[in-house]
C-alpha positions as CSV (number, residue, x, y, z in Angstrom):
1,M,-19.1,1.3,-37.8
2,A,-19.0,-2.3,-39.1
3,G,-15.4,-2.9,-38.0
4,R,-12.0,-1.4,-37.4
5,L,-10.0,0.2,-40.2
6,R,-7.1,-1.9,-41.4
7,A,-3.8,-0.7,-40.0
8,P,-0.8,-0.4,-42.3
9,T,1.6,-3.3,-42.6
10,G,5.4,-3.4,-43.0
11,R,8.3,-1.7,-41.2
12,Y,8.4,2.1,-40.7
13,G,10.8,4.1,-38.6
14,G,12.6,0.9,-37.6
15,K,9.5,-0.6,-36.1
16,S,7.3,-3.5,-37.3
17,A,3.6,-3.1,-37.9
18,E,3.0,-5.1,-34.7
19,E,5.3,-2.9,-32.7
20,R,3.6,0.3,-34.0
21,Q,0.2,-1.2,-33.2
22,A,1.2,-2.1,-29.7
23,E,2.6,1.4,-29.1
24,R,-0.6,3.0,-30.5
25,R,-2.8,0.8,-28.3
26,R,-0.6,1.7,-25.2
27,R,-1.0,5.4,-26.0
28,F,-4.7,5.2,-26.3
29,L,-5.0,3.2,-23.0
30,D,-2.7,5.7,-21.2
31,A,-4.9,8.6,-22.5
32,A,-8.0,6.7,-21.4
33,L,-6.6,6.2,-17.9
34,Q,-6.1,10.0,-17.8
35,L,-9.5,10.9,-19.1
36,F,-11.7,8.1,-18.0
37,G,-10.0,7.9,-14.6
38,G,-9.8,11.6,-14.1
39,S,-11.7,14.4,-15.9
40,P,-14.1,14.3,-17.7
41,G,-14.6,10.6,-17.0
42,Y,-15.7,7.9,-19.5
43,R,-19.1,9.3,-20.2
44,G,-17.8,12.8,-20.9
45,T,-15.0,11.7,-23.3
46,T,-15.3,11.7,-27.1
47,V,-13.2,9.7,-29.6
48,A,-11.7,13.0,-30.8
49,A,-10.7,14.0,-27.2
50,L,-9.2,10.7,-26.5
51,S,-7.3,10.7,-29.8
52,E,-6.0,14.2,-29.1
53,A,-4.8,13.2,-25.6
54,A,-3.0,10.2,-27.1
55,G,-1.4,12.3,-29.7
56,L,-3.0,10.2,-32.4
57,S,-5.7,10.6,-35.0
58,T,-9.3,9.4,-34.9
59,R,-8.4,7.2,-37.9
60,Q,-5.7,5.5,-35.8
61,F,-8.3,5.1,-33.1
62,Y,-10.6,3.1,-35.4
63,E,-7.7,1.0,-36.5
64,E,-7.4,-0.2,-32.8
65,F,-10.9,0.0,-31.4
66,R,-14.5,0.1,-32.6
67,T,-15.9,2.2,-29.7
68,L,-14.9,4.0,-26.6
69,E,-16.6,1.1,-24.7
70,D,-13.9,-1.2,-26.1
71,V,-11.3,1.1,-24.7
72,L,-12.9,1.1,-21.3
73,A,-13.2,-2.7,-21.4
74,A,-9.5,-3.1,-22.2
75,L,-8.5,-0.6,-19.5
76,H,-10.6,-2.3,-16.9
77,L,-8.9,-5.6,-17.6
78,Q,-5.4,-3.9,-17.6
79,V,-6.0,-2.3,-14.2
80,N,-7.1,-5.6,-12.7
81,D,-4.1,-7.4,-14.3
82,W,-1.8,-4.9,-12.6
83,A,-3.4,-5.6,-9.3
84,E,-3.3,-9.3,-9.8
85,E,0.4,-9.2,-10.7
86,A,1.1,-7.4,-7.5
87,V,-0.8,-10.0,-5.5
88,V,0.8,-13.0,-7.1
89,E,4.3,-11.5,-6.5
90,A,3.4,-10.7,-2.9
91,A,2.0,-14.2,-2.4
92,A,5.1,-15.8,-3.7
93,G,7.3,-13.7,-1.5
94,A,5.3,-14.5,1.6
95,A,4.8,-18.2,0.9
96,D,6.7,-19.3,4.1
97,L,5.1,-16.8,6.5
98,P,2.3,-17.6,9.0
99,L,-1.2,-17.1,7.8
100,T,-1.9,-13.7,9.2
101,E,1.5,-12.3,8.1
102,R,1.0,-13.8,4.6
103,A,-2.5,-12.3,4.3
104,T,-1.3,-8.9,5.4
105,A,1.5,-8.9,2.8
106,I,-0.9,-9.9,0.1
107,F,-3.5,-7.3,0.9
108,R,-1.0,-4.6,1.5
109,A,0.3,-5.3,-2.1
110,Y,-3.2,-5.2,-3.5
111,A,-4.3,-2.1,-1.7
112,A,-1.1,-0.2,-2.6
113,N,-1.5,-1.1,-6.2
114,V,-5.1,-0.2,-6.5
115,T,-5.0,3.0,-4.4
116,G,-1.6,4.2,-5.5
117,D,-3.2,5.8,-8.5
118,P,-6.7,7.3,-7.8
119,R,-7.5,6.9,-11.5
120,R,-7.3,3.1,-11.2
121,I,-9.8,3.2,-8.3
122,R,-12.2,5.2,-10.4
123,I,-11.9,2.8,-13.4
124,T,-12.4,-0.3,-11.2
125,F,-15.2,0.9,-8.9
126,V,-17.0,3.8,-10.7
127,E,-16.6,4.2,-14.4
128,I,-17.2,0.5,-15.2
129,I,-20.6,0.5,-13.4
130,G,-23.8,0.7,-15.4
131,V,-22.2,1.1,-18.9
132,S,-23.7,-1.9,-20.6
133,P,-24.6,-5.5,-20.0
134,R,-21.4,-6.6,-21.7
135,L,-19.2,-4.6,-19.3
136,E,-21.3,-5.7,-16.3
137,E,-20.6,-9.3,-17.4
138,Q,-16.9,-8.5,-17.7
139,R,-16.9,-6.8,-14.2
140,L,-18.6,-9.8,-12.6
141,A,-16.3,-12.3,-14.4
142,R,-13.2,-10.4,-13.2
143,R,-14.6,-10.3,-9.7
144,A,-15.1,-14.1,-9.9
145,S,-11.5,-14.5,-10.7
146,W,-10.6,-12.7,-7.5
147,V,-13.0,-15.1,-5.7
148,D,-11.2,-18.0,-7.2
149,L,-7.9,-16.7,-6.1
150,I,-9.1,-16.4,-2.5
151,C,-10.6,-19.8,-2.6
152,T,-7.3,-21.2,-3.8
153,E,-5.4,-19.5,-1.0
154,A,-8.0,-20.8,1.5
155,R,-7.8,-24.4,0.3
156,A,-4.0,-24.2,0.5
157,A,-4.2,-22.8,4.1
158,A,-6.6,-25.6,5.1
159,A,-4.3,-28.2,3.6
160,R,-1.5,-26.8,5.8
161,G,-3.7,-27.0,8.9
162,E,-3.9,-23.2,9.1
163,A,-7.6,-22.8,8.3
164,A,-10.8,-24.8,8.6
165,P,-11.5,-27.1,5.7
166,R,-14.7,-26.1,3.9
167,D,-16.2,-24.6,0.7
168,Y,-15.2,-21.0,0.8
169,R,-16.9,-19.7,-2.3
170,I,-19.8,-17.9,-0.7
171,A,-17.6,-16.5,2.0
172,A,-15.0,-15.3,-0.5
173,T,-17.7,-13.6,-2.6
174,A,-18.9,-11.7,0.4
175,F,-15.4,-10.8,1.4
176,I,-14.6,-9.4,-2.1
177,G,-17.6,-7.2,-1.7
178,S,-16.2,-5.9,1.6
179,V,-12.8,-5.3,0.0
180,N,-14.2,-3.3,-2.9
181,G,-16.6,-1.3,-0.8
182,L,-14.1,-0.4,1.9
183,L,-11.3,0.5,-0.5
184,H,-13.7,2.7,-2.6
185,D,-15.1,4.5,0.5
186,W,-11.6,5.0,1.9
187,S,-10.3,6.4,-1.4
188,A,-13.3,8.7,-1.6
189,G,-12.5,10.1,1.9
190,W,-15.5,8.6,3.6
191,V,-13.4,6.4,6.0
192,D,-11.2,8.1,8.5
193,A,-8.3,5.7,8.6
194,T,-4.9,5.1,7.2
195,L,-4.4,2.6,4.5
196,D,-2.6,0.3,6.9
197,E,-5.6,0.4,9.2
198,V,-7.9,-0.5,6.3
199,V,-5.6,-3.4,5.4
200,D,-5.5,-4.6,9.0
201,E,-9.3,-4.6,9.2
202,L,-9.6,-6.6,6.0
203,V,-7.0,-9.1,7.3
204,R,-9.0,-9.5,10.5
205,Q,-12.1,-10.2,8.5
206,L,-10.4,-12.8,6.3
207,V,-8.7,-14.6,9.3
208,G,-12.1,-14.7,11.0
209,I,-13.6,-16.4,7.9
210,L,-10.7,-18.9,7.7
211,R,-10.7,-19.6,11.4
212,P,-14.3,-19.5,12.7
213,P,-15.1,-19.6,16.4
214,G,-14.5,-23.0,18.0
215,W,-12.2,-24.2,15.3
216,R,-8.9,-25.6,16.4
217,P,-6.0,-26.6,14.0
218,P,-4.2,-30.0,14.2
219,G,-2.1,-29.8,17.4
220,G,-4.6,-27.5,19.1
221,V,-2.6,-24.2,18.8
222,V,-3.9,-21.3,16.7
223,E,-1.4,-18.8,15.4
224,G,-1.0,-16.0,17.9
225,R,-2.7,-18.0,20.7
226,G,-1.4,-20.4,23.3
């Protein structure tokens, strides 16, 4: 199909065209979370099935999207945005806490958001993989934004004297891989641990990266040590 069908304009049922479009888009994404993140998954879903689940027509689908891949792309970004919002809120609330407590609060918020709905885990770590070069580029770009967030936090911690001052980009990239792998394996039942235990392990890894052996902060006292 060369492009989307043009949606109607003007007010209808007390809603503007923009409001109706936003509602349709939300219903399609809600249905996609159900079908892509559950059964039958992205590869087993058709436009007709998605439209039926959304309570809309296939014509309305093509007014909003060109392909099912466009829906998956939008849903992947939305799931990541939800997690990022949870992290930013947690970071703001823990701004005055010591490093370990702050990192624990941030990762607990992230883990709770991502794992609170198994469908989000599947979208983030399963359905997005191997679909197309375009979605692989999007996945890597979104992961890079998480790396940037960790680097920003690490630089701030170093400026406060809580972490070693260095370039954290490689370490942050490796750490994000650990986060994704561990949370996916835990959600799939391959890791026998509570979510709190998983978060505690990730925090230990991060603190070990920020405070390598032999490093001492200004004043010579590391948090939790005498």
